Kinemage of the C-alpha trace (Angstrom):
@kinemage 1
@onewidth
@group {chain A} dominant
@subgroup {mainchain}
@vectorlist {calphas} color= white
{ca met a 1} P 26.778 112.398 89.459
{ca val a 2} L 23.787 114.438 88.287
{ca asp a 3} L 21.439 111.861 89.801
{ca glu a 4} L 23.221 112.101 93.187
{ca val a 5} L 23.039 115.922 93.148
{ca thr a 6} L 19.349 115.817 92.214
{ca lys a 7} L 18.633 113.287 94.958
{ca met a 8} L 20.612 115.241 97.535
{ca thr a 9} L 18.834 118.457 96.556
{ca arg a 10} L 15.371 116.905 96.737
{ca glu a 11} L 16.054 115.339 100.143
{ca ala a 12} L 17.506 118.558 101.573
{ca val a 13} L 14.613 120.708 100.305
{ca glu a 14} L 12.112 118.248 101.813
{ca lys a 15} L 13.840 118.813 105.180
{ca gly a 16} L 13.841 122.623 104.924
{ca gly a 17} L 16.822 123.153 102.638
{ca ile a 18} L 17.069 125.891 100.030
{ca leu a 19} L 18.559 125.754 96.549
{ca ala a 20} L 19.589 129.190 95.329
{ca lys a 21} L 21.655 131.065 92.789
{ca leu a 22} L 23.951 133.696 94.230
{ca tyr a 23} L 25.368 136.480 92.097
{ca phe a 24} L 28.730 137.954 93.071
{ca asp a 25} L 30.798 140.744 91.600
{ca met a 26} L 34.324 141.856 92.341
{ca gln a 27} L 36.600 144.681 91.240
{ca ser a 28} L 40.360 145.152 91.288
{ca glu a 29} L 43.039 147.286 89.689
{ca lys a 30} L 44.834 144.040 88.759
{ca gln a 31} L 43.093 141.815 86.231
{ca glu a 32} L 45.062 138.732 87.297
{ca asp a 33} L 43.772 138.950 90.891
{ca leu a 34} L 40.092 138.587 90.100
{ca gln a 35} L 39.570 135.011 88.972
{ca pro a 36} L 41.724 133.469 91.741
{ca leu a 37} L 39.908 135.572 94.367
{ca met a 38} L 36.484 134.640 93.035
{ca thr a 39} L 37.471 130.968 92.784
{ca asp a 40} L 38.701 131.105 96.382
{ca leu a 41} L 35.382 132.625 97.458
{ca ile a 42} L 33.462 129.754 95.866
{ca ser a 43} L 35.754 126.777 96.501
{ca asn a 44} L 37.218 127.630 99.868
{ca arg a 45} L 34.938 130.050 101.649
{ca leu a 46} L 31.367 129.319 100.521
{ca leu a 47} L 31.818 125.574 100.190
{ca lys a 48} L 33.270 125.361 103.704
{ca thr a 49} L 30.624 127.560 105.333
{ca pro a 50} L 28.502 125.661 107.868
{ca gly a 51} L 25.112 124.796 106.388
{ca val a 52} L 26.289 124.883 102.752
{ca leu a 53} L 25.729 121.357 101.462
{ca tyr a 54} L 27.248 122.012 98.041
{ca cys a 55} L 28.008 124.855 95.704
{ca phe a 56} L 29.466 125.339 92.270
{ca gly a 57} L 29.859 128.347 90.088
{ca glu a 58} L 31.047 129.938 86.921
{ca val a 59} L 33.415 132.915 86.999
{ca ala a 60} L 33.296 135.354 84.087
{ca glu a 61} L 36.388 136.662 82.357
{ca pro a 62} L 37.443 140.026 83.845
{ca ile a 63} L 36.703 143.112 81.784
{ca lys a 64} L 38.155 146.595 82.067
{ca val a 65} L 35.773 149.299 83.253
{ca glu a 66} L 37.367 152.754 83.371
{ca glu a 67} L 40.363 152.475 85.744
{ca his a 68} L 39.750 148.973 87.110
{ca tyr a 69} L 38.793 145.432 86.172
{ca thr a 70} L 35.586 143.680 87.140
{ca thr a 71} L 34.262 140.145 87.067
{ca asn a 72} L 31.228 138.289 88.307
{ca ala a 73} L 30.220 134.787 89.250
{ca val a 74} L 26.960 132.893 89.312
{ca val a 75} L 26.993 130.301 92.079
{ca thr a 76} L 24.395 127.586 92.612
{ca ala a 77} L 24.300 126.479 96.231
{ca leu a 78} L 22.265 124.105 98.353
{ca phe a 79} L 21.743 125.287 101.924
{ca lys a 80} L 20.713 123.148 104.880
{ca asp a 81} L 18.164 125.710 106.049
{ca val a 82} L 17.106 129.359 106.072
{ca ala a 83} L 19.702 130.277 108.689
{ca ala a 84} L 22.519 129.023 106.436
{ca ile a 85} L 21.498 131.124 103.440
{ca val a 86} L 20.965 134.199 105.633
{ca asn a 87} L 24.426 133.648 107.115
{ca val a 88} L 26.002 133.497 103.656
{ca ala a 89} L 24.091 136.564 102.472
{ca phe a 90} L 25.129 138.526 105.545
{ca asn a 91} L 28.790 137.470 105.495
{ca tyr a 92} L 29.500 137.436 101.750
{ca ala a 93} L 27.062 140.097 100.494
{ca pro a 94} L 26.112 138.700 97.082
{ca ala a 95} L 24.841 141.266 94.583
{ca gly a 96} L 21.711 139.148 94.162
{ca val a 97} L 20.019 135.972 95.375
{ca glu a 98} L 17.501 133.881 93.454
{ca ile a 99} L 15.664 131.108 95.327
{ca leu a 100} L 15.208 128.104 93.025
{ca lys a 101} L 13.712 125.610 95.491
{ca pro a 102} L 11.379 125.382 97.252
{ca glu a 103} L 9.226 127.047 94.657
{ca lys a 104} L 6.248 128.083 96.787
{ca glu a 105} L 6.996 128.862 100.421
{ca ile a 106} L 9.701 128.542 103.032
{ca val a 107} L 8.797 127.592 106.576
{ca ile a 108} L 10.974 129.008 109.332
{ca arg a 109} L 10.801 127.125 112.606
{ca thr a 110} L 10.970 129.125 115.818
{ca his a 111} L 14.355 127.717 116.864
{ca glu a 112} L 15.761 128.495 113.393
{ca met a 113} L 14.536 132.079 113.608
{ca gln a 114} L 16.041 132.485 117.080
{ca ala a 115} L 19.398 131.105 115.929
{ca met a 116} L 19.327 133.268 112.817
{ca leu a 117} L 18.561 136.436 114.760
{ca ser a 118} L 21.315 135.636 117.269
{ca asp a 119} L 23.800 135.154 114.420
{ca ile a 120} L 22.728 138.425 112.772
{ca ser a 121} L 23.055 140.238 116.096
{ca gln a 122} L 26.540 138.788 116.610
{ca val a 123} L 27.738 139.800 113.140
{ca ala a 124} L 26.253 143.284 113.544
{ca met a 125} L 28.119 143.623 116.838
{ca gln a 126} L 31.361 142.532 115.165
{ca tyr a 127} L 30.863 145.133 112.411
{ca ser a 128} L 30.129 147.789 115.004
{ca gln a 129} L 33.272 146.832 116.892
{ca phe a 130} L 35.322 146.975 113.688
{ca ile a 131} L 34.027 150.451 112.814
{ca leu a 132} L 34.255 151.854 116.330
{ca gln a 133} L 37.828 150.620 116.670
{ca arg a 134} L 38.847 152.745 113.684
{ca val a 135} L 36.865 155.871 114.583
{ca leu a 136} L 37.081 156.285 118.356
{ca ser a 137} L 39.981 157.150 120.635
{ca lys a 138} L 41.365 154.238 122.652
{ca glu a 139} L 39.522 155.358 125.794
{ca asp a 140} L 36.186 155.888 123.999
{ca tyr a 141} L 36.583 152.557 122.218
{ca glu a 142} L 37.212 150.692 125.491
{ca lys a 143} L 34.123 152.360 127.027
{ca ala a 144} L 31.978 151.417 124.001
{ca met a 145} L 33.236 147.793 124.141
{ca ser a 146} L 32.489 147.637 127.870
{ca asp a 147} L 28.954 148.877 127.166
{ca leu a 148} L 28.524 146.260 124.402
{ca arg a 149} L 29.755 143.452 126.683
{ca asn a 150} L 27.374 144.594 129.429
{ca arg a 151} L 24.524 144.653 126.891
{ca glu a 152} L 25.410 141.145 125.722
{ca glu a 153} L 25.487 139.835 129.311
{ca leu a 154} L 22.141 141.453 130.063
{ca gly a 155} L 20.648 139.867 126.941
{ca lys a 156} L 21.922 136.425 127.999
{ca lys a 157} L 20.492 136.864 131.493
{ca leu a 158} L 17.111 137.935 130.116
{ca ile a 159} L 16.982 134.949 127.764
{ca asp a 160} L 18.023 132.550 130.552
{ca lys a 161} L 15.413 134.068 132.910
{ca asp a 162} L 12.608 133.750 130.321
{ca gly a 163} L 13.758 130.308 129.185
{ca lys a 164} L 13.446 128.748 132.654
């Protein structure tokens, strides 16, 4: 199996893939919640994220810190491209990221950068919507969402106009 993983990693990196270590931490008042949650993050969420070719990790035993428990995990993951690792970093917020391969430089193609920036913009809009929904009155929220939709439509029109 090691030979297959090494081969897969080499081939992916040659095509723009990235091998990285991701460091996650998690806290809870219940010690028994931590390892299943961290295992779920690795086995169900990260592994099934588009652009993640494989991942595996080690979850530390929870320890008590003041009034809560904490644990961490070190996850090694192979990503299809830069956009995939940025997506994971943005959506799962690891405490740290260490790029293992490629060792020298990473080339970002124009279409990858465009897709990545679109994804980041979309997630930022979703976060904004989430926050605004909890802070604003119903009327103010609906106005803000209407403004965001209008902004999104304008952006699409501008891209379509320039792309033709």
